[in-house]
C-alpha positions in Angstrom: -23.8 -36.2 -38.5 -21.2 -37.9 -37.1 -21.3 -36.7 -33.4 -18.5 -39.3 -32.3 -15.6 -37.3 -32.7 -17.1 -34.2 -30.2 -18.0 -37.0 -27.7 -14.1 -38.4 -27.7 -13.2 -34.7 -27.6 -15.5 -34.6 -24.4 -14.1 -37.5 -23.0 -10.4 -37.0 -23.4 -11.1 -34.0 -21.9 -13.1 -35.2 -18.7 -9.6 -37.5 -18.3 -7.2 -35.9 -15.9 -10.0 -34.6 -13.5 -12.1 -38.6 -13.8 -8.2 -39.5 -13.1 -7.9 -37.5 -9.9 -10.6 -38.5 -8.6 -10.1 -42.2 -9.1 -6.9 -41.4 -7.4 -8.2 -39.7 -4.6 -11.0 -42.8 -3.8 -7.4 -44.7 -3.7 -5.4 -42.7 -2.1 -8.4 -42.6 0.8 -8.4 -46.5 0.2 -5.7 -47.8 1.1 -3.2 -44.9 1.1 -0.8 -43.4 -0.7 2.2 -45.7 -0.5 0.4 -48.6 -0.7 -1.5 -46.7 -4.4 -0.5 -47.6 -8.1 -0.1 -46.0 -11.2 -2.0 -49.5 -13.0 -4.5 -49.2 -10.2 -5.4 -45.6 -10.8 -5.8 -45.9 -14.5 -8.0 -49.0 -14.2 -10.3 -47.4 -11.2 -10.5 -44.0 -13.7 -11.5 -46.5 -16.6 -8.8 -45.7 -19.0 -5.5 -47.7 -19.9 -2.8 -48.4 -18.3 -0.3 -45.8 -19.3 -3.1 -42.9 -20.0 -1.9 -41.3 -16.6 1.9 -40.4 -17.3 -0.4 -38.8 -20.6 -1.3 -35.6 -18.2 1.1 -36.2 -15.1 4.8 -37.5 -14.6 3.7 -39.5 -11.7 2.2 -40.2 -8.3 3.5 -37.4 -6.6 2.6 -35.1 -9.1 -0.8 -36.5 -9.2 -1.0 -35.7 -5.6 -0.1 -32.4 -6.4 -2.4 -32.1 -8.8 -5.4 -33.5 -6.1 -5.1 -29.9 -4.2 -4.4 -28.0 -6.7 -7.5 -29.3 -9.1 -10.1 -30.9 -7.0 -9.6 -28.7 -3.8 -8.6 -24.9 -4.9 -12.0 -24.9 -6.8 -13.9 -26.5 -4.3 -12.3 -23.7 -1.5 -12.9 -20.6 -4.2 -16.8 -22.1 -4.4 -16.8 -21.8 -0.8 -15.8 -18.5 -0.7 -17.6 -17.3 -3.7 -20.8 -18.9 -0.8 -19.4 -16.8 2.0 -19.3 -13.3 -0.4 -21.8 -11.0 0.3 -23.2 -12.3 3.3 -24.5 -10.4 5.5 -25.4 -10.6 9.6 -23.6 -10.5 13.0 -19.9 -12.0 13.3 -21.7 -15.0 15.0 -23.8 -15.6 12.0 -21.1 -15.1 9.3 -18.6 -18.1 11.8 -21.7 -20.6 11.8 -21.9 -19.6 8.4 -18.4 -20.4 7.5 -18.5 -23.7 9.5 -21.1 -25.4 7.5 -20.4 -24.2 3.9 -16.7 -25.6 4.9 -18.4 -29.1 5.7 -21.0 -28.8 2.9 -17.9 -27.8 0.0 -15.4 -30.5 1.3 -16.4 -32.6 4.7 -19.0 -34.2 2.9 -17.4 -34.8 -0.3 -14.5 -36.9 -1.7 -12.5 -34.2 -0.6 -13.1 -34.9 3.4 -9.8 -37.7 2.6 -7.5 -35.1 2.2 -6.9 -34.5 6.2 -6.2 -37.8 6.4 -3.2 -37.8 3.3 -1.3 -35.4 4.8 -1.6 -36.8 8.3 -0.6 -39.7 6.7 1.6 -38.3 4.1 3.0 -34.9 5.0 6.3 -36.2 6.6 7.0 -38.6 3.2 6.1 -35.1 1.1 6.8 -32.0 2.8 6.4 -30.2 -0.9 3.2 -31.6 -1.3 2.4 -30.6 2.7 3.5 -26.9 1.8 1.3 -26.5 -0.9 -1.6 -28.1 1.1 -1.0 -26.0 4.1 -0.2 -22.6 1.4 -2.7 -22.6 -0.6 -5.3 -24.4 2.1 -5.4 -24.2 4.9 -3.9 -20.6 5.4 -6.7 -19.5 2.9 -9.1 -20.9 5.1 -7.4 -19.9 8.2 -7.2 -16.5 6.4 -10.7 -16.0 6.8 -12.0 -17.9 10.3 -9.6 -14.6 11.5 -11.5 -11.7 9.6 -14.7 -12.6 11.2 -12.7 -12.7 14.6 -11.2 -10.1 14.7 -14.2 -8.5 13.0 -16.3 -9.7 16.1 -14.0 -8.0 18.3 -13.6 -4.9 16.5 -16.8 -4.3 16.9 -17.8 -5.1 20.6 -19.7 -8.3 19.6 -16.8 -10.9 20.6 -13.6 -10.6 23.6 -10.7 -10.1 23.4 -9.0 -13.2 22.8 -5.6 -14.8 21.5 -7.0 -14.5 17.8 -4.1 -17.4 16.6 -4.8 -19.5 19.0 -8.7 -19.8 18.8 -8.5 -20.4 15.2 -6.9 -23.7 16.0 -9.5 -24.2 18.5 -12.0 -23.9 16.3 -10.8 -25.4 12.7 -9.6 -28.7 15.0 -12.2 -30.2 15.9 -13.8 -29.5 11.9 -10.8 -31.3 10.5 -10.9 -34.2 12.8 -14.7 -34.8 12.1 -13.0 -35.4 8.7 -11.1 -37.1 9.9 -13.8 -39.7 11.4 -15.1 -40.5 8.1 -12.0 -42.7 7.5 -12.0 -44.6 10.6 -13.0 -47.7 11.7 -14.7 -46.5 15.1 -17.6 -45.4 17.2 -17.5 -41.7 15.5 -18.8 -42.0 12.6 -21.6 -42.9 14.0 -22.8 -39.2 14.6 -24.6 -36.6 13.5 -21.9 -34.4 11.9 -24.3 -31.4 11.8 -25.2 -31.5 15.1 -21.1 -32.2 15.8 -20.9 -29.4 13.9 -23.9 -27.3 16.0 -22.5 -27.8 19.5 -19.0 -27.1 18.3 -20.0 -23.7 17.3 -21.7 -23.6 20.3 -19.4 -23.8 22.9 -17.2 -22.1 20.6 -19.6 -18.4 20.6 -20.2 -19.0 24.3 -16.9 -18.7 24.7 -16.0 -16.0 22.4 -19.1 -13.4 22.9 -18.9 -10.7 25.8 -20.7 -11.1 28.8 -21.5 -8.8 31.0 -19.3 -7.4 33.5 -19.9 -9.7 37.2 -18.7 -8.4 40.2 -16.3 -9.8 42.4 -17.1 -13.1 44.6 -18.0 -11.6 48.0 -16.6 -13.7 50.7 -18.3 -14.9 54.1 -16.0 -15.5 56.5 -19.0 -15.8 59.7 
């Protein structure tokens, strides 16, 4: 039996994903503007014209990175959270660690760097990233924080700003992976646990303390 056609078919079907993986690596290493299509093809192990069989150009590849690599990872993260039972604090811890496991520890951690560097030049890509990834992620955090407030576990706070306060340090940890500085030596798990400890101590309701008694004698 000749298995070559089947191997060829599997290889052909895998090519778009391989091209996207190669593009993500190069965008992270060199930046979007400095990366050429022929370099992406070479890194993916295909001929120079092969990327054009699947993508109209480099911007189309950039958009596909979000659509075909990032969103499935977000779907997987949401599936890991589905059905998780526990307090709002426990759920918040779970969300942050699943986020890091699904994205921060993978090549997808390069996307925040790309967004920071290229959003001004490619507003459509930035809008796609915001609408399909950032907004969905914020909705997950918002739901947990609001449930914690409604259940009396968390104190009433400005939820919209709390989302940014919580998410920004996680994104920063992803950026550090691509910065030549001492922060790259930080243990990300310890970093996230410290962030959560600080955040949850600020969120959780505390017993009412009596007003300070002044003694002027």
